[in-house]
C-alpha positions in Angstrom: 38.4 -17.5 5.1 36.2 -14.7 3.8 39.1 -12.6 2.6 40.4 -15.3 0.4 36.9 -16.0 -0.8 36.6 -12.4 -1.8 39.7 -12.7 -4.0 38.8 -16.0 -5.5 35.1 -15.5 -6.4 35.7 -13.1 -9.4 38.1 -15.5 -11.0 35.9 -18.6 -10.4 32.7 -17.0 -11.8 29.3 -18.5 -11.5 30.7 -22.0 -11.1 31.5 -21.0 -7.4 27.9 -20.3 -6.7 26.7 -23.7 -5.7 29.5 -24.1 -3.0 28.7 -20.6 -1.7 25.0 -21.6 -1.5 26.0 -24.7 0.3 27.9 -22.5 2.7 24.8 -20.2 3.1 22.7 -23.2 4.1 25.2 -24.7 6.5 26.7 -21.6 8.3 25.6 -20.8 11.8 27.5 -17.7 11.9 25.5 -14.7 11.0 28.6 -12.7 9.9 29.6 -15.4 7.5 26.0 -15.7 6.1 25.8 -11.9 5.5 29.3 -12.2 3.7 28.2 -15.1 1.6 25.0 -13.1 0.6 27.2 -10.2 -0.5 29.4 -12.5 -2.6 26.5 -14.3 -4.2 24.7 -11.0 -5.1 27.8 -10.1 -7.1 26.8 -12.8 -9.8 23.6 -10.7 -10.4 20.7 -12.5 -12.3 22.8 -15.5 -13.1 22.5 -16.8 -9.4 18.7 -16.3 -9.3 17.7 -19.7 -11.0 20.2 -21.5 -8.8 18.8 -20.0 -5.6 15.1 -20.7 -6.6 15.9 -24.3 -7.4 17.0 -24.8 -3.8 13.9 -23.2 -2.1 11.7 -26.1 -1.9 12.1 -28.6 1.0 14.8 -26.6 2.8 14.7 -25.5 6.4 13.0 -22.2 7.1 16.1 -20.3 7.7 17.8 -21.5 4.5 14.6 -20.4 2.7 14.6 -17.0 4.3 18.3 -16.4 3.3 17.7 -17.5 -0.3 14.7 -15.1 -0.6 16.9 -12.4 1.0 19.4 -13.2 -1.8 16.9 -12.9 -4.5 15.7 -9.6 -3.0 19.2 -8.2 -3.8 19.3 -9.1 -7.4 18.4 -6.7 -10.2 15.6 -7.4 -12.7 14.0 -10.2 -10.8 11.7 -12.3 -13.1 8.3 -12.9 -11.5 9.0 -16.5 -11.0 11.5 -15.4 -8.3 8.7 -14.9 -6.1 7.4 -18.4 -5.6 3.6 -18.2 -4.6 3.9 -20.9 -2.0 6.3 -18.8 -0.1 3.7 -16.0 0.3 1.8 -18.2 2.5 4.7 -19.8 4.3 3.9 -20.7 8.0 7.0 -18.8 9.3 6.5 -15.2 9.4 10.2 -14.5 8.7 10.2 -16.5 5.4 6.8 -14.9 4.4 8.5 -11.4 5.1 11.1 -12.0 2.7 8.8 -13.4 0.1 6.4 -10.5 0.5 9.3 -8.1 0.1 9.9 -9.7 -3.3 6.3 -9.4 -4.3 6.0 -5.7 -3.2 9.0 -4.9 -5.3 7.4 -6.7 -8.4 4.9 -4.6 -10.4 2.9 -7.6 -11.2 2.5 -8.8 -7.7 2.7 -5.6 -5.8 -1.0 -5.3 -4.8 -1.3 -8.8 -3.7 1.9 -8.4 -1.6 0.7 -5.3 -0.1 -2.7 -6.7 0.9 -1.1 -9.7 2.5 1.5 -7.5 4.3 -1.3 -5.2 5.7 -3.0 -8.4 7.2 0.3 -9.6 8.8 0.8 -9.5 12.5 4.5 -9.5 12.0 5.8 -6.0 12.7 8.7 -5.9 10.2 6.2 -7.0 7.4 3.6 -4.3 8.5 6.7 -1.7 8.4 7.5 -2.8 4.9 3.9 -2.3 3.8 3.7 1.2 5.4 7.1 2.3 4.0 6.0 1.1 0.4 2.5 2.8 0.7 4.2 6.1 1.7 5.5 6.3 -1.7 2.0 5.6 -3.2 -1.2 4.6 -1.5 -3.7 3.4 -4.0 -7.4 4.4 -3.0 -8.5 0.8 -2.5 -5.9 0.4 0.3 -7.0 3.5 2.2 -9.7 1.8 4.5 -7.3 -0.9 5.5 -4.5 1.6 6.3 -6.9 3.7 8.3 -8.0 0.7 10.3 -4.3 -0.1 11.0 -3.7 3.6 12.0 -6.6 3.1 14.6 -5.4 -0.2 16.0 -4.5 0.5 19.6 -2.8 -2.9 19.7 -0.1 -1.8 17.2 3.2 -0.3 18.3 2.8 3.5 18.3 5.7 4.0 15.7 3.9 1.5 13.5 0.6 3.5 13.8 2.6 6.6 12.9 3.9 4.9 9.8 0.5 4.1 8.7 -0.6 7.7 9.1 2.4 8.8 7.1 1.3 6.5 4.3 -2.3 8.0 4.4 -1.3 11.5 4.6 -0.5 12.2 0.9 -3.9 10.8 -0.3 -6.3 13.4 -1.6 -9.4 12.1 0.1 -11.7 14.0 2.4 -11.9 10.9 4.7 -8.1 11.0 5.1 -8.2 14.7 6.0 -10.8 14.1 8.6 -8.7 11.2 10.2 -5.6 13.4 10.3 -7.6 16.4 11.9 -9.1 14.1 14.5 -5.6 13.0 15.6 -4.4 16.5 15.9 -7.3 18.3 17.5 -8.2 17.8 21.2 -11.6 16.2 21.8 -14.5 17.7 23.7 -16.3 21.0 23.7 -13.9 22.4 26.3 -11.0 21.5 24.0 -12.1 23.7 21.2 -9.2 25.1 19.3 -6.6 23.0 21.4 -4.3 20.4 20.1 -4.5 16.8 21.2 -1.8 15.5 23.6 1.5 14.8 21.8 2.1 11.2 20.7 3.7 9.6 17.8 0.4 9.4 16.0 -0.5 13.1 16.7 3.0 14.2 15.4 2.7 12.0 12.3 -0.8 13.4 11.5 0.6 17.0 12.1 3.6 16.4 9.8 1.2 15.1 7.2 -1.1 18.1 7.4 1.8 20.4 7.0 3.4 18.5 4.2 0.2 17.7 2.1 -2.8 19.8 3.4 -1.3 23.1 4.6 -3.3 25.3 2.3 -6.7 23.7 3.2 -8.8 26.2 5.1 -9.6 23.6 8.0 -5.8 22.9 8.3 -4.4 26.5 8.3 -5.5 27.4 11.9 -4.3 24.1 13.2 -0.9 24.6 11.9 -0.8 28.2 13.2 -1.7 26.9 16.7 1.0 24.2 16.5 3.6 26.6 15.5 2.9 28.6 18.6 3.3 25.5 20.8 5.9 25.4 23.7 6.8 22.0 22.6 9.7 22.0 20.1 8.7 18.6 18.4 5.2 20.0 17.8 6.5 23.2 16.3 8.8 21.2 14.0 6.1 18.8 12.9 3.9 21.9 11.9 6.6 23.5 9.7 5.8 23.7 6.0 8.1 21.5 3.8 11.1 23.2 2.4 10.7 24.5 -1.3 12.9 22.8 -3.7 15.3 25.4 -5.4 14.4 26.0 -8.9 16.8 24.9 -11.5 19.2 27.4 -12.9 20.4 27.3 -16.6 
């Protein structure tokens, strides 16, 4: 009874955590598991060591849930990302472990490197989303390779392009322009056919490269397009209002 548990847990305190962890391991009802995760997360950092102690030897789905719980806790120590879980054979467990690693300053680069090599789409999405905040130069070649990978879902390739766009590198500019400009001598000055990758590159140019001489005419051409998505992608980012005192 989740409503009763919700009332009992605050009074029971951390002593209730082992029973809730047992329920998390045994329940086959996704709704119940999500509710138990919420209840356990209320204990904060105090529940972390209890969850870590249960990781080894558990079925994959229990390990995944325990790692997901750790991901909800504030101020996670590095030991909350057990190295063995980063190489787990099940991609769902590995995904939760890599999410912990990416959120840990000491493990972020290792986590991102392994996430970029993953064939599991949620993990790749995690990597690109993280790299959109900041893409270190050493990751640029790998992200370019992923953006060019025709086997990837088009939306994932677009996410890779969005991660590249803010990087101040002439190679990145060249990649973005190639995705926006039509190919061939007869296509001079024309835009490439619309696609998720083309739109992502156009948005990246508008947001981060709009004053570059090689970009200005492209954006002007895109803003005159009959396609509303292309026109929207070419818009300059709105200026933030200045603070008033």
